[in-house]
N, C-alpha and C positions, 0 to 999 in steps of 0.2 A: 517039173510042174508044167502042165499045159498052159499055153498062152490064152488069155481071155479073148474071145472073139469080139472084134471091134466093128462098129459101123464104118462105112466108107469115109464119112466126115471125121470120125474119131481117128481112124488110121491115118488119114491125110494130115491131121493135126499133129499126131505123134511123129510122123516122118519129117514134117517141117521143123518141129522143135529139135529133133536130132540133127537135121541138116544145119540149122543155125549153130548148134554146139560144135559140130565138126568143122564148119567154116571158121569159127572163132579160133579153134585149136590148130587147124592145119593151113588155113588160107584158101582162097577160092581156087587158085591154080592147082594146088596139091590135093584137094579133097576129091574123093571118088564115090561113085554110087556104092561101092563095096564098103566104104567106111561107114556110111549111114546105115546100111543093112546090118553090118556087124555090130554096130552100137546098140541096135534093137534086137539082135538075134533073129533076123528075118532074112529071106533070100533077096538077091539082087533083082530077081524077076518081080518080086512084090513091089519093090521101089519103082521099077520101070513100068509096072502096071498103072501106077498113079501118076508118074512123071516120065514122059517118053524119053527124056535125055537128061544128062547132068545139067545142061544149060537151063532147061525148064525147071528143074529142081532148085537150082541156085536162085533163079529169079523169083520163084515162088517163096523160097525161104526168106529172102530179103523183104518181099512184100509183107509176109507174115510178121516179121520183126517191126517193119515200119508201121503197120496198122496198130500194133500194141503201143508203140511210142506215141503215135498220133492220138490214140484214145486217152492216154494219160495227159498229154498236152491239153486236149480239149476239156478234160476234167479240171485241170488247174485254171484254165482261162474262163471256165464257166461258173466259177464260184461267185457268190453274192458279196462282192466287196469292190473297192475302187479298181479302175483299170490299171492304175499304177501298181497296186499291190499284186494284182493278178499277173501283170507282165513281169514284174520283178521275180515273183515266185517261179514262173515258167523259165525265165532266163537262168536263174540260179540252179534249177533242176537240170536243164539242158546243158549247161556249161560243163566242160570236162572235169571241173572240180566238184560238181554236184553229184546227185544220186542216180542220174541216168546211166544205164548200162549199155555196153556194146559199142563203144567208140572204135575199138579194134575191128569189129565187124564192119562198121561203116567205112572206115578207111580202106579196108580190103575191097569193099563194094565199089567205092569211087575209082580205085585203080583198075579193077576188072571191067568196069563199065566203059572204059576207053576202047575195049576190044569186043565187048558183048552187047549187041543192040538190045536184047531183051532185058538185061540188067540195067542198061542205061535208061530205058523207059521207066523202070521201077524207081530208080534213084532220082530221076528228074521229077517224077510225079510226087514223091515224098517231099522233095525240096520245094516245089510249088505250094503244096499244102501247108508246110511249116511257115513259109513266108506269108501266105494269105492269112493264116490264123493269127500270127503276130501283128500283121498290118491292121487287121480288123480291130483288135483290142487297143492298138495305139490310136486308131481313128476314134474309138469310143472315148479314150482319155482326152483327146483334143476337143471333141464335141462337148465333153463335160467340163472343160476348162481346167483340167488337171495339169496339163503341160502344153507348151506351144509348138510342138513338133510340126513343121510345115509340110512334110511329105512322108506319111506313114509307110508307104510301100518301099521307098528308098531306105528309110530307117530300118525296116525289117530286113531288107537285103544286106545292109551293112552289118547289122547285129549278127545275123547268122553267118556271114562271111568271117567276121571276127572270131566267133565261137568255134567255127569249123577249123580255122587256121590254128587257133590256140589248142584245139584238141589234137591236131596233127603233131604239134610240138611236144605236148605233154605225153602223148601215147608213143611216139616214135623215139623220143629222147628222154627217158625217165630220169628225173633228177636235174634236168637242165634248167628248169624254172621252178622256184619254190611255189608251193601250192598257195601260200598266203598272198604272194605277189600276183599270181594269176587271178585270184579272187578279187584283189584290189583293182586290177585292170578291168575286170568285167564290170564291177560297180562303176568305175569311172567312165567306161565306154557307154553304159546305159544312161548314166546321168547326162553326159554330153549329148548323146543322140536325141534325148527327149527335150533338150533345150532347158534343162534345169540348172545349168551352171554348176556351182559347187553346193547347191542345196542338198541336205541329207535326204536319202531315200527312206521310205517307211520300212520297218522291219519286215522280213519275209514271212509268209504264212507257213505253217507246218505242212509238209507234203504227205503226211501220214493219213490225212483225212480222206 
């Protein structure tokens, strides 16, 4: 059956989705232009028409994945409810025990970014945007008197650092840490960082909306 002719934007989207899948399956170092082309049944030349090198394709694939994650984060943080509920919902989704996908992809990206400047720029930009979004909603909670966090930016940095480190442990060493314990540590860390002592946090919102 003949392939449907796609627009440039549609073709690029298709290539990026395939690249993300291949990176997740093979790793950044092992993935090839040919792997992406083969997955879609197209030629290497077509991939190279849209992305001049493997490095450009990989960096664009990570940015594509990052933009999808950021869009969902902003959806969670933009809901009409308390800052505390929005923040907790976002943290529970982002945590490696939550519904967010692609932790293996991001661990691959962090490692490869040590050697690839284009990919490092993408991962740093994602990191800045995540921290800024969390810091903003934390500041909103402080202004509304919901919690006494004295430094929203530092709190956002520590929260993401904790969750990233937890993700490395759970992804790299399956079974080393019980899921329930990881969830408990996440709740305790959020409670402590917001200055809520041992007060119970509100129940999380559904992420299906």
